[in-house]
N, C-alpha and C positions, 0 to 999 in steps of 0.2 A: 509517298516516297520517303524512304528512311532517311533521317537526318544524320549527317556525319558525326561520328563519335558516339552514336547511340549505344553501341555495344558496351563501350567503356562506362557510360553512364548507368547502364543496367547492372553492370558489375558493382558500381558504387552503391546503387540502391540495394543490391542483394546483401551488402555488408552492413547495412544500417539496420539496427533493431530498435523498436520503440523503447524508450526509457522514460521513467517518471522521476525526473529530478529537476531541481530549480537551478538555472544558471546564475552565476554571480552577476550582480548589477554592475560590476567593474568591467563587463564585456565592452568591446569597442562598439558603442552605439551612439547615435546622434538623434534619436527620435525625441529626446528631451522631455518636455512636460507631458506629451501624449503618452509616452511609455510610462512615465512616472504615475500618471493617473491610473492606468491599467494595473500597475504593480500595487498601488495603494488600495485598489479594490480587492487585492488578494490573488490576482492571477499570477501563476508562475511565469518567470521571464520567458521561458521557451514558448509558452502558449501565447503570451502577449505579443512577442515579436512575430510569431507565425501569423497571428490575426492581422497585425498592422501591414505586413508584407502582402498577405493574401487579399487585402482590400485597398492596396495602393498607399497606405500610410497616412498619418496625420489626421485621422478621423476617429475619435474615440467611440462615438456611437456606432459607426460601421464596424469597428473592431469588436465591440461588445456584442452586436447582433451576430457577427460571424462566430464568436466563441460559444455563444449559447445555442446557435444552430448546430454547431459541431460538437456538442457536449458528449455525444455517444460515438463520435468518429474514432475508429480504432487506431488511426494514424495521427491523432491529435498531438501526441508527444513525440512523434517521429522527428528526428533532426535532419531529415533529408532536405537540402536547399532546393529552391526553385531554379528554373532555367531562364536566362535573360537573352535578349537580342536587341540590337539597335537598327532601326529602320529610318529611312526618310519617307515621310508621308506628304502627299500633295494636299493643297488647300485651294480655295478660290475657284475660278472658272475651270481650271484643268481638272480639279476634283469633280466638279459637276459633270464634265464631259466623260470622265472615266466611270463615274457612277451610272451615267446613262448607258454607256457601253456594257457595263456589268449587267444592268437590268435587261437590256435588249438581247444580249447574247444568251442569257439564262432563259429568257422567254422563248427564243427561237430555236435554240440548240440544246437546251438543258444545261445542267451543271457540269462544269469540267474542273480540273484540279486547281485552276487559277482562282476559282471562287472560294476556296478554303481560307484564303487570307485576303484582306482588303488591299487596294492598290498601294504599292510601296517599292522602294529601292533598298535592297539588303546591304548593309554596311559591314556586318560582321557575322560570324557563325554564332550559334547558340552557345552560351557559356554559363557556368554555375557561379553563384554568389551566395555566401552564407547570409542568413536573415539579419544578423547583427551588422552586416557591412552594406546593406542596401541603401541606407541614407547617404553613406559616403559615395556609393556608386552614382547615385542621382546627382550629388554635388559635382562629381567628376564630369558628368555630361554637361551640366550647366556652365562650369568653368571653361570647358573646351569650346562650346558654342560661342561663349563670350569672346574668345580669342579669334574666332573665325567669321564673325558676323559680316565684316566688310570685304571678305576675300572670296565669297561664293556668289557670283552674279545670278540674278533671277530674271526670267525663268531659265531652267537648265535646258541646254540644247539636246533634244531627243530625236531619234530617227527610227521610223517604223521598220521592223524586220519580220518576215513571215517565212515559215517552212511548213512542211506537211504535218508536223506535230507541235509546232510552237509559234506563237505570235507575241511580239513584245515591242516596247519602245526602249532603245538602247541609248545610253548617255554618250555624247560625243567624247572621243578618246582623251583629249586634253583635259576636259572638265572632269572626266572620270578619275583621272590621276589626282586631281585636286581633292575630290571627295575621298579617295583612298588615303590621301595624306591626312585629311581630317579624321578618318576612322583610326588611323595609326596613332594620331595624337591623343584621341580618346582612350585607346588601349593603354598608352603610357600613363595617362592621368588616372585611369582606373586601377592600374597596377600599383601606382603610388598611394592613392587615397583609400582604395578598398581591398587591396591585396588580391586581385582577381586576374586571371589570364584571359585576355580578349584577343581573338584571332580575326584581324580584319579580312573582309571579303576580297579574294584575290582574282576572281573571275570578272568577266565584263559586267559592268553595272547596268541594270535595266529594270523596267517596270513590266512584269509579266501580265499580258492581257488574256492569253489562253494557252493551255497545253493539256495533253492527254485527252484530246477531243476526237470524235469520230471523223474519219477521213472525209466523209460526205458533207461535213459541216464547214470545211475549210473555206469555200467560196463565200458563204454567208458571213462568217466571222471576219474574214479578210476585208469584205466590203464595209462592215461595221467599224473595223479598226481604222480604215482609211478616212472615216468621217471624224475621227478624233483629231482635233487641232492641237498638236503637241507644243505649239508656240503660245498657247493660251496663258494668260497671267496666272502666276502661281507663287505662293510662298511655301517652300518646302520646310517641313517641321522635322527636327531630329527627335524621335520618339523612342524611349526606353520601355520595353514591354517584358512581361514575364509570363510563364506558364508552369503548371504543375508537371514536373518531370515524369511522374508516374503514368500520366495519361497522354504522353506525347504521341504515341502510336495508336491511340484509341480512336474510334469513330465518335463524333460529337452529335448528340441528339438533343432536341428541345422538347420540353413537356407542353403539350397543347391543352390537356385537360387534367384536372386533379383526380387522384385515385387513392382510395383508402384500402390498405392491405386486407386481404381475406384470409391469408395464411402467414405463418411466421417467417417464411423465406421470401416474402414479397416486400417491395419497396414502396413507401408512401411517395406520391407524386404531388408536387406543388406546381401550379400553372406558371410557366415562364422559366422554371428551373432547367438546368442542363444536365444531361446524363452522359457519362463516359462509358462506351461499350467496347469491351475487349473482344477481338475476334476469337481468341483462344477460349475465353470463358463462355462466349456465345454458343459454342458447340455443345455445351451441356444443357442449354435451354430448350424447352419443347417448342413445337411450332406455334407461332402466334405470340411468343413471349420473348423478351429480351433480358439479358443479365447485364446490369450496369451499376455504376456508382454515381451518386448525386453530388453535383457541385455545391449545392446549398447546405448539405448535411454531412457529406463524406461517407454516408452509409451505402451499402451495396445490397442488391437483391434482384428478384425477378419483377418484371413489369409488363403490362400488355403492350404489344408492339404498336397497336393502332392508337395509343395515347401519346405517341411521340412522333416527331418528324425530323428529318435530317437537318443538321445545322452546320455552320462553318467552324472550322478549327479555332479561328481567332476570336470567336464570340466569347470565349471564356478567358481570354488573356487579360492581364491587368496592366494599366499604364502607370509608370513610375516617374514620368517626367516628359514634357513635350515643349520644345524650345524652337522659336522662330529664328531664321537667319536674316529676316528683314526688319522686324520690329525691335525697337530698342528695349521694350519691356516684353520679355518672352512670355507667352501664355503658358503657365505651368498647369498641367492637368494631373499633377500628382493626386492620387486618390481616385482616379477614374478607372473603370473597367471598360473593355471594348464592348461588352454587352449592355452595360448600364452605368450611368455616372454616379460616382461616390465623391462628393465634394468635400474640401477641407472644412473643418469645423471643430470646435471644442465643446465638450460636455459642460453645461452650465453648473454653477456651484451648488444650486439646490438639488439638482439631479445627483451630483456626486455625493452630497451629504446623505441622500436617501440610500445610495449604494452602501456607504460606510456604516450607516446606522442599522440597516436591516439585513445586511449581507447581500451579496450580489446574485446568489443562486436562483432567486425567484423573481427578480425584478425585470430582466430583459426578456421580452417575448421572442419567439422564434423569428428568424429573419424573414421578412416579407419579400418574396422574390418578385421582382418586376419582370415584364416580358421584354427581354433584350432583343436586339437585332444584330445584323452582321456588320454594321458600320459604327465606328467610334463616334462619341459625341463632341467632336472638336469644333465643328462649324454647323451643326444641325439646328434647325429651328425648334424652339421650345415654346409650349403654351402652358401657362399656369392659370388655373381657375380657382377662385377663392370666394367663400361665402363672407358676407358682411359680419361685423361685430355685434355684440350684445345690443338689443334694441330696447328703447325706453318703454314701449307699451307692453312688452312681455314682462319686464321686471316690475313696473309700477302700475300695470293695469291699463285698460283702454280709456279710463277717465283721468289719466295723468294730465291731459291738456287743461281740463277744467280746474284741476287742483293747482296748477303751476302758473296760470295766467289770471291776472286780476281783471276787474271790469273795464279797465282802459287798455287791455291787451298787453300789459307789461308782464314779462316772464320773471318769475321768482322761483328758484329751486328750493325744494324741501328735503333734499337728501344729498349727501356728498357724492353719490354715484350719478347724480344728474349734472349735465354740463353747466358751467357757470353762465353761459350765454348761448343764444340760438340765432341763426341767420333770420333777418326780417323777411316776411312774405307779403307780396302785394295783395294776395287774396285774404290775408288775415291769419291769425294763429290757428283758426279751426282747420286750416289745410294740413296741420300736423296730425290730425286724426288718421289720415290715410297715408301720410308720408312722414313717419316718425324719424327722429335722429337716433344715434347710438348713445349709449351711456358713457360715462367717464371710463369705466372698465372696458367697454367696447373699444374706445380709443387706445387704451393701453394694450389690449389684445392685438390690435392692428400694428401698433408700433413694435411690439415684440416680434411679430412676423417679419416686419421690415428689417429689424436689427439682425434677425437670424439669416435673412437673405444676404445682408451685408457681410456677416461673418463667414458665410459660405462662398464669398467672392462672386455673388450673383448680382448682375445689374439688369435692370428692366429697360428695354428699348421703347416699348409702347404700353400704355395703360388704357383699357377700354372698360367702361363702367355702366351699369344700369342707371337710369335716371333717378332712382330712389335715393333720397338724401342719406340714408344709412349706408348705402353702398359707396357713395361719393366720399363721405366722411371716412369710411374705412380705407378707401384707396389713398386719400390724403395722408392718413396716419401711417400707412405702409410706406409711402414715399418719404415721410419724415424719418422713419426708422432706417430707411435705406440711404438717407442723406441725399436724396434726389428731388426733394421738394423744390419746386420752381424750375428745375432742370427738365423734368419730364412732366408734360401736361396730361391731364385726364381727359379722354375723349368720351363724352356722354353719349351712349348709344341706347335709344329706347328699345331696339330689338332685343336687348339683353334682359328686359324686365321679365319677371316670373310669369307663370301661367295665370292669365287674367281671370280665369274661373275662380281663383282664390281671393279675388278682390271683392269685398262686400259692397253692396249697393249697386246702383245702375250706371255709375260712371267711374272712370279711371282716376287715380290720384292727380291732383293739380301740382305737378312737379315744379320745382324752382328752375327757371330758365338758366342756361349756362352763363349768360351775361351777369345775372344777379348772383350766381354762385361765385363768379370771379370777383365781383364787387365785395363779396363777403370773405375775401382772402382765401378762397379755395382755388387750388391750382388746376383750373379747368381750361381746356382748349376751346376758346370761343369761335375759332374759325372752322372747327370740324363740322362736316355735314354728315348727318347720320345715314347709315345704310338703310335703316327702316325708320322713317319718321313716326312721331307720335300719332299722326293722323291715320296711319296704317294699322294701328293696334285696335282690336275689337274687344268689347266687353264680353266676358264669359265665352271666350274662344274654346273650341274643342281641343282635346288632347293632341290630336293629329296636327292641328294647325300650330299649336305651341311648339311641338317637337320639330316640325318643319321650319318654323320661324327661327328657332335656336340654331338649327343646323345651317340654315342659309346664312345667318348673320355671322356665325363662326367661320364658315368657309370664306366669306367675303372679307372678313378681318384678316385672315391668314393670307389671302391673296394680296390685300392692300399692303401688308407689311413685308411680303417676300422680297428679298434682296435689299431691304432697307434696314433690317435689324433681325437679330436671332431670337430674342426673348420677348414674349408678349404676355401681359398679365390682364386677365379679365376678373373684375370684382363685381359680383352680382349676388345671386341667391342660392340657397341650398340646392334647389332644383337644377341650377346651372351646371353644377359639377357633373351631373349625369347628362343633361340635355345638350351641353356644348362639347362633350367629348366622345360620346358613344358612337355616333355615326361617322365621325372622321376616322375612327378606327376600322371602318368597314363593317361594323356590326349593325344589325337591325334594331330598331327601337323596342324597348320592353313594352308590355301591355301596361295600361294606366295603373292597374292595381299594384303590380310589382314595382313600378316607378315610384309610387307614393311610399311604399315600404322602404325603398332605398333612401329617398329624400328625407324622411322623418328621422333618420339616424345620423344625418350630417350635422355636426355641431357648428357653433359660431367659429368663424375663421377656419372652417374645414378647407383643406388645401390639397389640390391634386396637380399632377404634372404630366404633360404629353410631349412626345418627341416625334418628329417626322422621320420616317424610315428612308434615309437617303433622299432621292428625288422622286420617289414613287407616288407621293401625294397621299400615302396612307400613314396614319399616326398610331402611336402605341402609348399606353399608360406606363409610366416609370416611377421609381421612387422620387419624391420631391427632395430638393436639396436642403430642406429644413426639418427639424424635429416636429412632431405633433404638439398641439397645445391643449392641455387638459386643465380644467378648474372645477371646483365644486360650488354648490349653492351657498350663498351667504345671506341669510334672512335679516331683515331689519331688526335692530336691537333697540328696545325702549327700556331705559334704565328704571323709569318710574314703575313700569309694570313688572319688571323682573326683580328689582332689588328692594322695592318698598312694600313688599307683601307682609300682611300681618302674621 
């Protein structure tokens, strides 16, 4: 359906020509240090602002990734602004019910027009805002919500309405007038702070459940709609979103498989990327091919039709602010896209120095496109899986125990990268042979990850850990960096141990029991009862048994935490990043040979993130909220050998 005022916007676009010029830094901007960092790297102001707005703002790394992915984008210097809209989005039990309705209606009746955008109440028409004014626009929304927090009761009174072509939940008239007054207040604030014209929605306020569906589907859709309890608990969030005006009337596709171009007029495909397909341009493509433009790169070309699938329009929208009417501290999701989360964060000083010293053109890799879904990441469950930090036996050799313990079993370190002390073991220090600790640098690596999670405003609700000491110490240091040490307890889960075929000898390691770990000041949950106890682990288990065990324990962990917290961290082994995430995505396990090839490339503190796709029970890999961690080898230095040579 064509959006109101689209013709005028197309006229505006027709008048805009790409220009290569640098805007004055005196422009009306409030991106502050984030924009300053991009400008200090040498990016023109126009491009820097476009990157910030296109990624939701305030994330330097995301902006850099966007800029380098769009380096060949013919519209990179185009001054055309984005389109914005203000929606109310449900959360909590009502969102769960609406998500279930979305899923069931799609399964039974196929996709209809309502599926193009997530459940929402429209508060205003789409409007245009210059890139330099977007921060002020976000401030206007935050200020308006602050004034209206206590004036909008929750949940909103909604009433089901059905017709032969439309099904929806309508806001009770008196409350609808209150919401329209809120929208009008936002329009006034936006005009004052951001100099934009916002037209509040004048029609009846409602949540669209279905429209433009086949007549024969009405009974089924109506029955499903009647099962939605409109009085369910809900906190409505005022969400400011934007989209690229050039593709407002294009069909949105998602890349299922990567594709390398065979000819000059073909488009490279990255799995998870979105493609905008113009009906007009499509008429020039041959059968079996699509002509489209990539969201990830801005480039256009032909692509094989069977490499893409239909996606929802809102999958490519960007969130510029999300504010609760109930909570005193509004959850700001600035920096999020509807397809995949981009969390706030700053580029660290060393990375910035590297940019400035070597020039930015060759430092940022192309943007890694995650596989987004049709629902925003506002209340979605997330699973992080992380490998442990640098281990002692790898750095100092398998005989480090003999070198560091004297005849009385006392530990004495011989290198600064060895920890100053180690937890006592009932079985004696020889148990460290199979259950080694992490190095000092391993602890530092883990704290860096925790600090990065803290900077990205990520908190961890539950931590599950392999019984290996190196994993428990890593989890402890991550919690220290997160400033959650003592607040969040580590649940030691034997089912997360690596493939037992890789353990030397005829028995498993003698792990330190949780009670003894807690006595050694490690933040372990001594009341936790494992999903898979140690007695169930077999020596030299088959690959199929290991994969099945990892899948089972991951599913049970997710089920155990559901509705109790949104973010779960598993700290285990390199193999866990593959074994704990592949099958929850609905994928079949790899063969053991390919599995080993993947695992051997995962570094210390390798980190991956998964999100649940609504209430489907299917998960997807997404970009983690933190930067990767890279370090080089640092061999032992002996000054006598190196400096006292004849």
